TIVO-2410 file (N, C-alpha, C; in nm, 3 decimals):
# residues 140
REC num residu      c1      c2      c3 atome chaine
REC   1      M   0.059  -0.130  -0.009     N      A
REC   1      M   0.014  -0.016  -0.023    CA      A
REC   1      M   0.090   0.134  -0.021     C      A
REC   2      A   0.182   0.129   0.063     N      A
REC   2      A   0.262   0.244   0.108    CA      A
REC   2      A   0.347   0.257  -0.038     C      A
REC   3      Q   0.375   0.177  -0.109     N      A
REC   3      Q   0.451   0.172  -0.295    CA      A
REC   3      Q   0.326   0.239  -0.343     C      A
REC   4      E   0.230   0.206  -0.357     N      A
REC   4      E   0.103   0.283  -0.421    CA      A
REC   4      E   0.089   0.426  -0.363     C      A
REC   5      Q   0.110   0.462  -0.253     N      A
REC   5      Q   0.100   0.589  -0.222    CA      A
REC   5      Q   0.253   0.694  -0.273     C      A
REC   6      E   0.317   0.625  -0.252     N      A
REC   6      E   0.445   0.684  -0.309    CA      A
REC   6      E   0.463   0.737  -0.483     C      A
REC   7      K   0.376   0.636  -0.512     N      A
REC   7      K   0.378   0.642  -0.693    CA      A
REC   7      K   0.244   0.720  -0.709     C      A
REC   8      A   0.135   0.735  -0.666     N      A
REC   8      A   0.058   0.808  -0.604    CA      A
REC   8      A   0.116   0.980  -0.598     C      A
REC   9      L   0.171   1.007  -0.497     N      A
REC   9      L   0.227   1.113  -0.482    CA      A
REC   9      L   0.330   1.177  -0.605     C      A
REC  10      Q   0.456   1.073  -0.619     N      A
REC  10      Q   0.507   1.129  -0.726    CA      A
REC  10      Q   0.454   1.168  -0.854     C      A
REC  11      S   0.350   1.123  -0.888     N      A
REC  11      S   0.247   1.115  -1.034    CA      A
REC  11      S   0.189   1.252  -1.027     C      A
REC  12      K   0.148   1.310  -0.870     N      A
REC  12      K   0.094   1.397  -0.850    CA      A
REC  12      K   0.173   1.546  -0.875     C      A
REC  13      Y   0.305   1.518  -0.800     N      A
REC  13      Y   0.384   1.608  -0.794    CA      A
REC  13      Y   0.483   1.609  -0.932     C      A
REC  14      I   0.485   1.514  -1.016     N      A
REC  14      I   0.528   1.561  -1.195    CA      A
REC  14      I   0.400   1.652  -1.235     C      A
REC  15      E   0.263   1.620  -1.192     N      A
REC  15      E   0.156   1.683  -1.286    CA      A
REC  15      E   0.179   1.809  -1.199     C      A
REC  16      F   0.218   1.874  -1.065     N      A
REC  16      F   0.236   2.004  -1.038    CA      A
REC  16      F   0.344   2.059  -1.090     C      A
REC  17      Q   0.454   1.976  -1.151     N      A
REC  17      Q   0.572   2.046  -1.183    CA      A
REC  17      Q   0.557   2.099  -1.348     C      A
REC  18      L   0.473   2.054  -1.410     N      A
REC  18      L   0.418   2.017  -1.539    CA      A
REC  18      L   0.331   2.197  -1.560     C      A
REC  19      V   0.260   2.181  -1.433     N      A
REC  19      V   0.182   2.298  -1.444    CA      A
REC  19      V   0.217   2.444  -1.385     C      A
REC  20      D   0.362   2.419  -1.344     N      A
REC  20      D   0.426   2.518  -1.299    CA      A
REC  20      D   0.530   2.552  -1.404     C      A
REC  21      Q   0.581   2.462  -1.481     N      A
REC  21      Q   0.633   2.516  -1.618    CA      A
REC  21      Q   0.588   2.595  -1.707     C      A
REC  22      Q   0.423   2.517  -1.715     N      A
REC  22      Q   0.330   2.663  -1.787    CA      A
REC  22      Q   0.308   2.765  -1.752     C      A
REC  23      I   0.324   2.752  -1.617     N      A
REC  23      I   0.305   2.905  -1.523    CA      A
REC  23      I   0.394   2.997  -1.569     C      A
REC  24      K   0.517   2.949  -1.571     N      A
REC  24      K   0.615   3.047  -1.601    CA      A
REC  24      K   0.661   3.070  -1.747     C      A
REC  25      K   0.570   2.960  -1.822     N      A
REC  25      K   0.628   3.009  -1.989    CA      A
REC  25      K   0.559   3.104  -2.006     C      A
REC  26      I   0.407   3.126  -1.988     N      A
REC  26      I   0.279   3.216  -1.986    CA      A
REC  26      I   0.354   3.320  -1.905     C      A
REC  27      R   0.407   3.315  -1.823     N      A
REC  27      R   0.423   3.449  -1.764    CA      A
REC  27      R   0.579   3.567  -1.812     C      A
REC  28      Q   0.613   3.450  -1.859     N      A
REC  28      Q   0.767   3.459  -1.990    CA      A
REC  28      Q   0.666   3.590  -2.116     C      A
REC  29      Q   0.553   3.503  -2.192     N      A
REC  29      Q   0.508   3.588  -2.270    CA      A
REC  29      Q   0.413   3.686  -2.255     C      A
REC  30      I   0.398   3.709  -2.131     N      A
REC  30      I   0.309   3.839  -2.110    CA      A
REC  30      I   0.392   3.899  -2.105     C      A
REC  31      Q   0.548   3.897  -2.024     N      A
REC  31      Q   0.673   4.012  -2.017    CA      A
REC  31      Q   0.682   4.075  -2.161     C      A
REC  32      Q   0.677   3.934  -2.238     N      A
REC  32      Q   0.699   3.942  -2.392    CA      A
REC  32      Q   0.639   4.091  -2.456     C      A
REC  33      F   0.491   4.017  -2.442     N      A
REC  33      F   0.399   4.122  -2.493    CA      A
REC  33      F   0.378   4.260  -2.420     C      A
REC  34      D   0.426   4.250  -2.300     N      A
REC  34      D   0.426   4.425  -2.220    CA      A
REC  34      D   0.539   4.478  -2.300     C      A
REC  35      G   0.685   4.425  -2.351     N      A
REC  35      G   0.801   4.497  -2.410    CA      A
REC  35      G   0.772   4.514  -2.519     C      A
REC  36      Q   0.657   4.479  -2.613     N      A
REC  36      Q   0.620   4.484  -2.733    CA      A
REC  36      Q   0.540   4.582  -2.709     C      A
REC  37      L   0.428   4.629  -2.633     N      A
REC  37      L   0.326   4.715  -2.616    CA      A
REC  37      L   0.388   4.845  -2.594     C      A
REC  38      M   0.480   4.815  -2.487     N      A
REC  38      M   0.609   4.988  -2.458    CA      A
REC  38      M   0.682   5.013  -2.584     C      A
REC  39      E   0.728   4.918  -2.655     N      A
REC  39      E   0.801   4.956  -2.753    CA      A
REC  39      E   0.670   5.025  -2.896     C      A
REC  40      L   0.564   4.974  -2.904     N      A
REC  40      L   0.460   5.053  -2.995    CA      A
REC  40      L   0.410   5.178  -2.938     C      A
REC  41      Q   0.445   5.169  -2.836     N      A
REC  41      Q   0.379   5.331  -2.724    CA      A
REC  41      Q   0.494   5.448  -2.760     C      A
REC  42      N   0.591   5.398  -2.731     N      A
REC  42      N   0.705   5.507  -2.775    CA      A
REC  42      N   0.737   5.514  -2.921     C      A
REC  43      V   0.686   5.423  -3.021     N      A
REC  43      V   0.674   5.447  -3.174    CA      A
REC  43      V   0.595   5.551  -3.191     C      A
REC  44      V   0.469   5.539  -3.109     N      A
REC  44      V   0.339   5.634  -3.127    CA      A
REC  44      V   0.413   5.755  -3.092     C      A
REC  45      Q   0.425   5.752  -3.018     N      A
REC  45      Q   0.499   5.894  -2.906    CA      A
REC  45      Q   0.618   5.956  -3.034     C      A
REC  46      M   0.709   5.875  -3.063     N      A
REC  46      M   0.781   5.941  -3.172    CA      A
REC  46      M   0.715   5.966  -3.300     C      A
REC  47      L   0.619   5.912  -3.366     N      A
REC  47      L   0.545   5.983  -3.495    CA      A
REC  47      L   0.453   6.068  -3.422     C      A
REC  48      E   0.433   6.114  -3.305     N      A
REC  48      E   0.390   6.237  -3.275    CA      A
REC  48      E   0.472   6.361  -3.294     C      A
REC  49      E   0.614   6.274  -3.264     N      A
REC  49      E   0.692   6.415  -3.246    CA      A
REC  49      E   0.799   6.422  -3.380     C      A
REC  50      L   0.800   6.327  -3.427     N      A
REC  50      L   0.807   6.352  -3.601    CA      A
REC  50      L   0.766   6.475  -3.663     C      A
REC  51      K   0.626   6.486  -3.643     N      A
REC  51      K   0.535   6.610  -3.704    CA      A
REC  51      K   0.619   6.692  -3.662     C      A
REC  52      H   0.701   6.747  -3.584     N      A
REC  52      H   0.748   6.837  -3.531    CA      A
REC  52      H   0.864   6.885  -3.556     C      A
REC  53      V   0.976   6.773  -3.619     N      A
REC  53      V   1.071   6.765  -3.645    CA      A
REC  53      V   1.093   6.850  -3.810     C      A
REC  54      E   1.185   6.982  -3.810     N      A
REC  54      E   1.202   7.069  -3.913    CA      A
REC  54      E   1.259   6.972  -4.054     C      A
REC  55      L   1.204   7.007  -4.168     N      A
REC  55      L   1.277   6.949  -4.261    CA      A
REC  55      L   1.451   6.959  -4.258     C      A
REC  56      G   1.500   6.873  -4.330     N      A
REC  56      G   1.642   6.922  -4.379    CA      A
REC  56      G   1.745   6.891  -4.207     C      A
REC  57      R   1.678   6.864  -4.114     N      A
REC  57      R   1.745   6.860  -3.964    CA      A
REC  57      R   1.798   6.714  -3.985     C      A
REC  58      E   1.937   6.745  -3.933     N      A
REC  58      E   2.001   6.580  -3.935    CA      A
REC  58      E   1.980   6.538  -3.803     C      A
REC  59      I   1.924   6.367  -3.820     N      A
REC  59      I   1.915   6.299  -3.708    CA      A
REC  59      I   1.961   6.168  -3.743     C      A
REC  60      L   1.958   6.082  -3.642     N      A
REC  60      L   2.001   5.953  -3.625    CA      A
REC  60      L   1.937   5.852  -3.679     C      A
REC  61      V   1.947   5.770  -3.769     N      A
REC  61      V   1.869   5.690  -3.872    CA      A
REC  61      V   1.929   5.554  -3.772     C      A
REC  62      P   1.840   5.466  -3.722     N      A
REC  62      P   1.830   5.325  -3.690    CA      A
REC  62      P   1.880   5.207  -3.859     C      A
REC  63      F   2.031   5.171  -3.824     N      A
REC  63      F   2.103   5.099  -3.955    CA      A
REC  63      F   2.077   4.970  -3.882     C      A
REC  64      S   2.108   4.924  -3.783     N      A
REC  64      S   2.072   4.775  -3.735    CA      A
REC  64      S   2.112   4.746  -3.595     C      A
REC  65      G   2.032   4.693  -3.521     N      A
REC  65      G   2.076   4.641  -3.398    CA      A
REC  65      G   2.164   4.722  -3.290     C      A
REC  66      G   2.089   4.869  -3.267     N      A
REC  66      G   2.232   4.955  -3.202    CA      A
REC  66      G   2.296   5.024  -3.317     C      A
REC  67      I   2.292   4.995  -3.402     N      A
REC  67      I   2.392   5.095  -3.514    CA      A
REC  67      I   2.306   5.174  -3.595     C      A
REC  68      F   2.365   5.315  -3.552     N      A
REC  68      F   2.283   5.444  -3.648    CA      A
REC  68      F   2.378   5.497  -3.708     C      A
REC  69      V   2.302   5.564  -3.822     N      A
REC  69      V   2.381   5.642  -3.922    CA      A
REC  69      V   2.335   5.782  -3.920     C      A
REC  70      R   2.432   5.878  -3.941     N      A
REC  70      R   2.352   6.026  -3.934    CA      A
REC  70      R   2.299   6.044  -4.090     C      A
REC  71      G   2.170   6.107  -4.054     N      A
REC  71      G   2.088   6.141  -4.190    CA      A
REC  71      G   2.041   6.294  -4.202     C      A
REC  72      E   1.933   6.314  -4.295     N      A
REC  72      E   1.852   6.439  -4.320    CA      A
REC  72      E   1.766   6.418  -4.312     C      A
REC  73      L   1.660   6.451  -4.265     N      A
REC  73      L   1.531   6.431  -4.284    CA      A
REC  73      L   1.470   6.522  -4.389     C      A
REC  74      K   1.416   6.467  -4.506     N      A
REC  74      K   1.396   6.510  -4.603    CA      A
REC  74      K   1.225   6.509  -4.640     C      A
REC  75      D   1.109   6.398  -4.552     N      A
REC  75      D   1.012   6.459  -4.553    CA      A
REC  75      D   0.961   6.352  -4.380     C      A
REC  76      N   0.879   6.462  -4.362     N      A
REC  76      N   0.807   6.372  -4.226    CA      A
REC  76      N   0.675   6.359  -4.211     C      A
REC  77      K   0.603   6.364  -4.345     N      A
REC  77      K   0.476   6.339  -4.372    CA      A
REC  77      K   0.449   6.175  -4.430     C      A
REC  78      V   0.547   6.149  -4.477     N      A
REC  78      V   0.545   6.015  -4.554    CA      A
REC  78      V   0.639   5.902  -4.482     C      A
REC  79      L   0.615   5.803  -4.442     N      A
REC  79      L   0.706   5.671  -4.425    CA      A
REC  79      L   0.712   5.579  -4.472     C      A
REC  80      K   0.820   5.518  -4.468     N      A
REC  80      K   0.826   5.366  -4.542    CA      A
REC  80      K   0.811   5.262  -4.448     C      A
REC  81      V   0.687   5.194  -4.467     N      A
REC  81      V   0.629   5.084  -4.335    CA      A
REC  81      V   0.628   4.952  -4.404     C      A
REC  82      N   0.717   4.861  -4.321     N      A
REC  82      N   0.724   4.716  -4.299    CA      A
REC  82      N   0.581   4.652  -4.267     C      A
REC  83      V   0.497   4.585  -4.357     N      A
REC  83      V   0.379   4.558  -4.354    CA      A
REC  83      V   0.367   4.411  -4.295     C      A
REC  84      G   0.509   4.334  -4.329     N      A
REC  84      G   0.534   4.190  -4.321    CA      A
REC  84      G   0.609   4.136  -4.460     C      A
REC  85      A   0.670   4.007  -4.447     N      A
REC  85      A   0.707   3.923  -4.540    CA      A
REC  85      A   0.802   4.061  -4.656     C      A
REC  86      N   0.862   4.119  -4.558     N      A
REC  86      N   1.001   4.228  -4.638    CA      A
REC  86      N   0.891   4.322  -4.746     C      A
REC  87      V   0.768   4.362  -4.735     N      A
REC  87      V   0.715   4.413  -4.867    CA      A
REC  87      V   0.697   4.574  -4.743     C      A
REC  88      V   0.730   4.675  -4.852     N      A
REC  88      V   0.735   4.785  -4.756    CA      A
REC  88      V   0.663   4.872  -4.848     C      A
REC  89      V   0.559   4.956  -4.776     N      A
REC  89      V   0.479   5.033  -4.871    CA      A
REC  89      V   0.480   5.181  -4.764     C      A
REC  90      E   0.449   5.276  -4.827     N      A
REC  90      E   0.441   5.426  -4.779    CA      A
REC  90      E   0.326   5.463  -4.730     C      A
REC  91      K   0.306   5.508  -4.588     N      A
REC  91      K   0.237   5.555  -4.508    CA      A
REC  91      K   0.234   5.656  -4.459     C      A
REC  92      S   0.096   5.733  -4.427     N      A
REC  92      S   0.140   5.881  -4.358    CA      A
REC  92      S   0.176   5.821  -4.231     C      A
REC  93      V   0.212   5.957  -4.162     N      A
REC  93      V   0.210   5.953  -3.995    CA      A
REC  93      V   0.098   5.883  -3.957     C      A
REC  94      E  -0.034   5.949  -3.973     N      A
REC  94      E  -0.147   5.911  -3.922    CA      A
REC  94      E  -0.198   5.791  -3.938     C      A
REC  95      E  -0.173   5.738  -4.065     N      A
REC  95      E  -0.223   5.554  -4.126    CA      A
REC  95      E  -0.104   5.519  -4.028     C      A
REC  96      T   0.032   5.501  -4.024     N      A
REC  96      T   0.121   5.476  -3.913    CA      A
REC  96      T   0.079   5.434  -3.783     C      A
REC  97      K   0.032   5.572  -3.740     N      A
REC  97      K  -0.011   5.563  -3.575    CA      A
REC  97      K  -0.106   5.441  -3.561     C      A
REC  98      K  -0.254   5.435  -3.652     N      A
REC  98      K  -0.335   5.422  -3.686    CA      A
REC  98      K  -0.281   5.202  -3.706     C      A
REC  99      L  -0.214   5.200  -3.750     N      A
REC  99      L  -0.138   5.103  -3.753    CA      A
REC  99      L  -0.080   5.026  -3.628     C      A
REC 100      M   0.008   5.113  -3.586     N      A
REC 100      M   0.067   5.067  -3.429    CA      A
REC 100      M  -0.041   5.066  -3.335     C      A
REC 101      E  -0.165   5.161  -3.346     N      A
REC 101      E  -0.248   5.162  -3.257    CA      A
REC 101      E  -0.371   4.989  -3.269     C      A
REC 102      Q  -0.337   4.980  -3.427     N      A
REC 102      Q  -0.415   4.847  -3.413    CA      A
REC 102      Q  -0.323   4.727  -3.368     C      A
REC 103      Q  -0.208   4.752  -3.380     N      A
REC 103      Q  -0.076   4.647  -3.355    CA      A
REC 103      Q  -0.127   4.617  -3.163     C      A
REC 104      N  -0.146   4.723  -3.152     N      A
REC 104      N  -0.114   4.781  -2.997    CA      A
REC 104      N  -0.278   4.659  -2.947     C      A
REC 105      K  -0.392   4.701  -2.980     N      A
REC 105      K  -0.510   4.610  -2.937    CA      A
REC 105      K  -0.501   4.473  -2.981     C      A
REC 106      E  -0.414   4.439  -3.066     N      A
REC 106      E  -0.426   4.310  -3.085    CA      A
REC 106      E  -0.339   4.221  -2.969     C      A
REC 107      I  -0.192   4.280  -2.962     N      A
REC 107      I  -0.113   4.239  -2.867    CA      A
REC 107      I  -0.200   4.223  -2.723     C      A
REC 108      N  -0.279   4.358  -2.686     N      A
REC 108      N  -0.342   4.346  -2.566    CA      A
REC 108      N  -0.461   4.231  -2.536     C      A
REC 109      K  -0.494   4.150  -2.646     N      A
REC 109      K  -0.605   4.090  -2.693    CA      A
REC 109      K  -0.537   3.968  -2.617     C      A
REC 110      Y  -0.437   3.955  -2.716     N      A
REC 110      Y  -0.345   3.837  -2.665    CA      A
REC 110      Y  -0.313   3.824  -2.534     C      A
REC 111      R  -0.245   3.933  -2.454     N      A
REC 111      R  -0.195   3.937  -2.333    CA      A
REC 111      R  -0.339   3.886  -2.252     C      A
REC 112      E  -0.450   3.998  -2.252     N      A
REC 112      E  -0.554   3.900  -2.156    CA      A
REC 112      E  -0.565   3.752  -2.157     C      A
REC 113      E  -0.545   3.711  -2.308     N      A
REC 113      E  -0.589   3.562  -2.324    CA      A
REC 113      E  -0.527   3.456  -2.229     C      A
REC 114      L  -0.404   3.525  -2.265     N      A
REC 114      L  -0.301   3.419  -2.166    CA      A
REC 114      L  -0.297   3.466  -2.056     C      A
REC 115      F  -0.337   3.602  -2.000     N      A
REC 115      F  -0.382   3.604  -1.841    CA      A
REC 115      F  -0.467   3.537  -1.777     C      A
REC 116      E  -0.567   3.515  -1.882     N      A
REC 116      E  -0.687   3.445  -1.817    CA      A
REC 116      E  -0.644   3.263  -1.808     C      A
REC 117      Q  -0.550   3.239  -1.934     N      A
REC 117      Q  -0.506   3.103  -1.898    CA      A
REC 117      Q  -0.419   3.107  -1.763     C      A
REC 118      L  -0.288   3.212  -1.754     N      A
REC 118      L  -0.213   3.212  -1.628    CA      A
REC 118      L  -0.339   3.226  -1.487     C      A
REC 119      K  -0.423   3.281  -1.479     N      A
REC 119      K  -0.504   3.277  -1.349    CA      A
REC 119      K  -0.577   3.099  -1.334     C      A
REC 120      K  -0.618   3.040  -1.487     N      A
REC 120      K  -0.711   2.919  -1.438    CA      A
REC 120      K  -0.566   2.822  -1.381     C      A
REC 121      L  -0.443   2.830  -1.425     N      A
REC 121      L  -0.350   2.724  -1.410    CA      A
REC 121      L  -0.305   2.766  -1.250     C      A
REC 122      I  -0.301   2.912  -1.210     N      A
REC 122      I  -0.269   2.919  -1.059    CA      A
REC 122      I  -0.366   2.860  -0.949     C      A
REC 123      V  -0.457   2.821  -1.027     N      A
REC 123      V  -0.581   2.753  -0.947    CA      A
REC 123      V  -0.603   2.638  -0.937     C      A
REC 124      V  -0.506   2.605  -1.083     N      A
REC 124      V  -0.463   2.428  -1.063    CA      A
REC 124      V  -0.334   2.406  -0.985     C      A
REC 125      A  -0.277   2.470  -1.033     N      A
REC 125      A  -0.142   2.440  -0.915    CA      A
REC 125      A  -0.170   2.465  -0.774     C      A
REC 126      Q  -0.238   2.553  -0.756     N      A
REC 126      Q  -0.268   2.579  -0.613    CA      A
REC 126      Q  -0.341   2.458  -0.533     C      A
REC 127      K  -0.448   2.368  -0.635     N      A
REC 127      K  -0.534   2.273  -0.582    CA      A
REC 127      K  -0.441   2.148  -0.566     C      A
REC 128      L  -0.297   2.158  -0.665     N      A
REC 128      L  -0.240   2.058  -0.657    CA      A
REC 128      L  -0.135   2.061  -0.565     C      A
REC 129      E  -0.061   2.168  -0.485     N      A
REC 129      E   0.012   2.206  -0.401    CA      A
REC 129      E  -0.051   2.146  -0.321     C      A
REC 130      H  -0.217   2.185  -0.265     N      A
REC 130      H  -0.285   2.117  -0.172    CA      A
REC 130      H  -0.322   1.973  -0.148     C      A
REC 131      D  -0.321   1.939  -0.260     N      A
REC 131      D  -0.320   1.773  -0.270    CA      A
REC 131      D  -0.212   1.692  -0.229     C      A
REC 132      L  -0.089   1.765  -0.291     N      A
REC 132      L   0.014   1.747  -0.249    CA      A
REC 132      L   0.042   1.727  -0.044     C      A
REC 133      Q   0.011   1.828  -0.030     N      A
REC 133      Q   0.053   1.860   0.139    CA      A
REC 133      Q  -0.027   1.784   0.206     C      A
REC 134      K  -0.166   1.763   0.171     N      A
REC 134      K  -0.242   1.645   0.183    CA      A
REC 134      K  -0.210   1.504   0.191     C      A
REC 135      M  -0.143   1.478   0.096     N      A
REC 135      M  -0.098   1.329   0.054    CA      A
REC 135      M   0.029   1.312   0.121     C      A
REC 136      M   0.116   1.396   0.145     N      A
REC 136      M   0.222   1.367   0.245    CA      A
REC 136      M   0.203   1.381   0.388     C      A
REC 137      Q   0.081   1.486   0.425     N      A
REC 137      Q   0.023   1.431   0.579    CA      A
REC 137      Q  -0.025   1.289   0.598     C      A
REC 138      Q  -0.071   1.245   0.523     N      A
REC 138      Q  -0.129   1.098   0.542    CA      A
REC 138      Q  -0.021   1.008   0.545     C      A
REC 139      N   0.094   1.027   0.440     N      A
REC 139      N   0.228   0.921   0.463    CA      A
REC 139      N   0.278   0.940   0.566     C      A
REC 140      E   0.254   1.038   0.697     N      A
REC 140      E   0.356   1.025   0.784    CA      A
REC 140      E   0.323   0.962   0.885     C      A
***
């Protein structure tokens, strides 16, 4: 009988560990979404500021991962926007802001769905932890 209880305890513990791993993974995904949301907010703010930058002004242009080149602002009304699959289209500042706001809504939606999953998994983990404690007390 003790061996069966030991196996049941191990099985419950493995189940708890799996749920805990899922919780950690979802928390990481939520943090990634939070980072993306912050980045989108910064882009929208920079787009708003771009309207007020005078033409011909020297600016730093991102080249690649932390590398910048000096450039001259020739147009602060039309932007080149990568819309996916390396397709670049021209969009006005307002159109680009709307695109960023739409992405913000989508990311928030996915974040909320993940958060709901997280809440459910936390309830499951708490129940498993309670069951584990109960089983260990019974084995004493």
